[in-house]
Residue, then its C-alpha position, 0 to 999 in steps of 0.5 A: x459490444x455495442x455501447x448505447x442509453x440501454x447499457x447505462x448501469x449503476x453501483x448497486x453495492x461497494x465492491x471489497x476494498x483495495x488499501x494500501x498501507x505505508x509507513x516505518x518498519x516494525x509499526x505494525x502493518x502486518x498485523x493490520x494486514x493479519x486483522x483483516x477478514x480470513x486473509x491469506x498472505x503473499x510473502x515477498x520478505x520473511x515478515x510474520x514472525x510470531x503472527x498466525x496466520x495463512x500464508x504461501x511459501x515464501x516468494x523467491x521470485x515473481x514467478x511465485x508471486x504469480x503463481x500464489x496469486x492464480x492459485x487464489x482464483x479457484x474455490x477457497x475460503x480466504x477473504x482477503x488477501x495480503x501482499x507483505x511487502x510492495x518494495x520486496x516485490x518491486x526488488x523481485x520485478x527488477x530481479x527478473x527484469x535484469x535477468x530477462x534484458x540488458x542494460x542498454x535495453x533497460x535505458x533512458x526509463x525504459x526499465x522503469x516502463x517494463x516495471x510498470x507493465x509487469x505491475x500491471x499483471x499483478x493488478x489485473x490479477x488482483x483485480x480478478x479476485x476483488x470480482x470473486x469478492x476477496x479485499x486487497x491489503x498492500x503493505x508497503x515500506x515508506x521512505x523521504x524524498x523531495x516533492x517538485x510542487x508546482x505551486x510552493x517550493x520543494x519540500x520533502x514527505x514521506x511516501x511509498x518505498x518504490x519505483x515512482x512510475x510504479x507507486x503512481x500506477x498501484x496508488x491510483x489502482x487502490x481504493x484506500x492509501x494510508x500512510x502509518x505511524x506513531x502519534x507524534x506531538x511537540x513539545x516547547x521547553x524554555x532553556x533561559x537565556x530568552x530560549x526555546x527548544x521544540x522536541x518532537x515526542x511520540x505518544x506511542x498511538x499509532x494512526x493511519x493518515x488518510x488524507x494527504x497532507x504535505x508531510x505524507x501521500x494518502x487518499x480515499x474513496x470512502x470520505x474517511x476522517x483525516x486519521x484512524x488508529x491502525x487498526x482493520x476494526x476501525x477502519x471497517x466500522x469508519x467505512x460502514x459508516x459511509 
């Protein structure tokens, strides 16, 4: 393909969003995914519970996930694909890697490179579905890990429960990386003798944080508010305003 000034084009519309939502278990991430427009679930863990949603059979290996993504390349009525969850998909990827390679072949970070290549295949398939107009909702659990900042002393923060190289790849691909958690307020009580005790109290409100803070990793490409209720309609309304 020849590249010249005639090949320049402008974006005329926003493509279907690519969304990752990660957070503690039992918070409502699956419910969030089920609230997306006409979703179809690719399950790598049995986490739907009583939620009524169309889904492929529970994936037993990485090939099952690939076959599910390929099946969606055909004609269907679904508008969103939900992978629940990324960390269990990561387990399937590593199971395949360990079955194909010996330990010596995976030393010195080589295994992480192979895993990232398999993740690229997943993202390529999701990109193809995006070109058909399907949104991607990627759900993951979280973990607390040390972050070595070049500007300040190291500190701990929430981040997706994925191998570092693979996590970075998925985050870069996504338009939104949201951290889901309960809203917490700090209450300070006077216990006497000039002493005070601070306690974190949850309000029960579930929030989706969309701007990175020291406590968690997040981003969005839509100039969205720092936080929204953990509700797909609330996210959709905020995106439409932009």
